[in-house]
ZAKOL-94394 format. One record per atom (N, C-alpha, C, O, CB): y, x, z. Coordinates in steps of 0.2 Angstrom, whole numbers, plus 5000, padded with zeros to 4 digits. Atoms other than C-alpha are relative to their C-alpha. Glycine has a CB too. Layout:
BEGIN
YXZ ...
END
This chain:
BEGIN
499749974994 416850894932 500649975002 500749965008 500050084998 499450034998 418550824931 500049935003 500349915007 500550004994 500150064998 417950654933 499849995008 500049955012 499549964996 500250004993 417050694949 500550025005 500549995011 499350045001 499449984996 418550784956 500549945001 500749935007 500350064998 499550055000 419650634952 499749945004 500149915008 500149974993 500450054996 418350514960 500150025007 500249985012 499349984998 500049974993 418250624976 500749995003 500849975008 499850075000 499450004998 420150634977 500249925001 500649915006 500550034995 499850074999 420350444975 499649975006 499949935010 499749954994 500350024994 419050414989 500350035006 500449995011 499250034999 499749974995 419950535000 500749965002 500949955007 500150074999 499350044999 421650444997 499849935003 500249915007 500349994993 500150064997 420850275000 499850005007 500049965011 499449964996 500249994993 420050335016 500650015005 500749985010 499550065001 499549994995 421650405023 500549945000 500849935006 500450064997 499650065000 422650245018 499749955005 500149925009 500149974993 500450054996 421350135027 500050025007 500149985012 499349994998 500049984994 421350245042 500750005003 500849985009 499850085001 499350014997 423250245044 500249935001 500649925006 500550034995 499950084998 423250055043 499749985006 500049945010 499749964994 500350014994 422050055057 500450025006 500449995011 499350025000 499749974994 423050165068 500749965001 500949975007 500250074998 499450044999 424650055066 499849935002 499449904999 500450004994 500150064997 424649905077 500649975002 501050005005 499550005006 499350034998 426049775080 499949985007 500549975010 500149944995 500050034994 425349715096 499650055005 499050075003 499749935001 500449954996 424849835110 499549975004 499549915005 500550035005 500650024996 423249815120 500250005007 500450055010 499350044999 499850004993 423649755137 499349985005 499049935004 500549945001 500650004996 422249785150 500149945005 500649935008 499850075003 499950054995 421849645162 500050035007 499950095008 499449955000 500049984993 422149655181 499449975003 499449915003 500749995003 500650034997 420549625191 500150015007 500250065010 499450044998 500050004993 420549575209 499549955002 499349904999 500749975002 500550044997 419349495221 500349935002 500949945005 499650035005 499750074998 419649305225 500250015007 500749985009 499549954999 499949994993 419549355243 500650045002 500950045008 499550035004 499549954999 420949485241 500749974998 501250004999 499950064997 499450035003 422249365233 500449965005 501049955004 499849954995 499650044996 422849265248 500650035002 500650085005 499549985007 499449974998 424649285251 500350054995 500950084997 500050025006 499849955004 424849415237 500449984995 500549924993 499350044997 499650015006 426049435223 499750054995 499650114996 500750025001 500349965005 425149495207 500550004994 500849954992 499449964997 499549995005 426349565194 499650014993 499150054992 500450065001 500350005007 425849535175 500550014995 501149994997 499549944999 499650015005 426649555159 499849954995 499249934995 500150074996 500250055004 426749425146 499450014995 499450074992 500649984995 500649995003 425049405138 499450035004 498850035001 500150054994 500549974996 424149495152 499649955004 499949895005 500350055005 500450044996 422749415162 499850035006 499650095007 499449984996 500349984993 422249415180 499349985000 499249924999 500449975006 500750025000 420349425180 499850005007 499950045011 499650064996 500150014993 419749355196 499250005001 498849974999 500249935002 500749994998 418049425203 499849955005 500149955011 499950075002 500250054995 417149285212 499450025004 499249985008 499849944996 500549974996 415849395220 499349964999 499149954993 500249995007 500650035001 414249295224 500149934998 499649894997 499750005007 499950075002 415049125220 500049994993 500250034989 500649975004 500150015008 414749045203 500750004997 501249975000 499749934999 499350005004 416249075191 500349944998 500949934998 499950054994 499750075002 416348895186 500149965006 500349905005 499549974995 499950044994 416448835204 500850005002 501049975007 499650025006 499350004999 418348885204 500449964996 500349964990 500250085000 499450045004 419848785199 500650035002 500750065008 499949925000 499349974998 421648835199 500649954998 500549924993 500150064997 499450045001 423348745200 500550055000 500750085004 500149945005 499449955001 424848835193 500649955001 500749904997 499950034993 499450044999 426548765199 500450004994 500649944992 500450035006 499650005005 427448815184 499650024994 499550084992 500650055000 500549985006 426348805168 500450034994 500050054989 499749934998 499649965005 427748875157 499950085001 500050124997 500749985000 500149934998 427449045166 499350025000 499250084997 500350015007 500749975000 425549055168 499649944999 499849885001 499950045006 500650055000 423948955165 499450025003 499250085003 499949984993 500649994997 422348945174 499550004995 499549954991 499849965006 500550005005 420848995164 499349995004 499150045008 500050074995 500650014996 419148925170 499550054998 499450074992 499849934999 500649965001 417649035172 499449964997 499449904998 499850045006 500650035003 416049005163 499550054998 499650114998 500249964993 500649955002 414349075157 499849974993 499849914992 499449995005 500250025007 413849075139 499650064997 499850114997 500649994996 500449965003 412449155130 499850065004 499750125001 500350034994 500249944995 411949265145 500650045002 500550095006 499550044996 499449974998 413749325147 500449965005 500449905005 500450024994 499650034995 414849285162 500750024999 500950074999 499750025008 499349995000 416649255161 500449985006 500349925008 500349964993 499650024993 417749255177 500549964998 500849964993 500250075003 499450045001 419049135180 500650055000 500650115002 500149955006 499449955000 420849205178 500649964999 500649904999 499950054995 499450025001 422649175176 500450044994 500450104995 500550005006 499749965006 423549215159 500849995001 501049935002 499749974994 499349995000 425349265159 500349974994 500150004988 500350075002 499750035006 426349155147 500750024998 500950034993 499949935000 499349995001 428249185150 500350035006 500050035011 500349944998 499749974994 429449285161 500149945006 500349895004 500750034998 499950044995 429549205178 499650015006 499250065006 500049934998 500550004994 428649175195 499849935001 500149885000 500450035006 500350064998 427449045200 499550005005 499250065006 499749964993 500550004995 426348995214 499349974997 499349934992 500249965006 500650025003 424448975210 499649995007 499550025011 499750064996 500550024994 423148885222 499450004996 499249964992 500249935003 500749995002 421348935219 499649975004 499649985010 499850084999 500550044996 420048815225 499350014998 499250034992 500249925000 500750005002 418148815225 499749945002 499849915008 499750065004 500450074999 417048665224 499450015005 499249965007 499849984993 500549994995 415748745235 500349995007 500850025008 499750084999 499750014993 416048685253 500150055004 499850115004 499549955003 499949954995 416748775267 500550064998 500650115002 499450035002 499649945003 417948895256 500749975000 500949924997 499750024993 499350025000 419748885260 500450024993 500250064990 500450045006 499649995006 421048875246 500350075001 500550095006 500549944999 499649935000 421849045241 500649984996 500749964990 499650054996 499350015003 423749035237 500350074999 500350115004 500449965005 499749945001 424549175229 500649994994 500649944992 499550064997 499550005005 426049215217 499950044994 499650104995 500750025004 500149965007 426049275199 500750014998 501149964997 499649964995 499349985002 427649365194 499950034993 499550084992 500350065005 500149985007 427749385175 500750034998 501250004998 499849944996 499449975003 428949505167 499850034993 499350024990 500350065004 500149975006 429049605151 499950085000 499850114996 500649994995 
END
């Protein structure tokens, strides 16, 4: 009887320790900012370091977009792609404090470049 109580107490102790370890996190989860490609022209998008601007491409292929970031120390363009039946939108990832211009282009003809600013803070 004492052994089963001891085993039960040990199991409860291990469960509570493992749950408290899961609850503690050194890095907060930062939700992406999602905007339509057509709504970005002339806009300033505010991000925090580590956050991503998720660019919704609508009916156009996600891999048809490319991006040029003026200051690659502040942000980087992430190309869109499809893999295993999943679609990943293009985006811009915030790397460091600062401000930079981004020019979004589409390889499908007849679509104007979209120029916007990314402002990164903490």
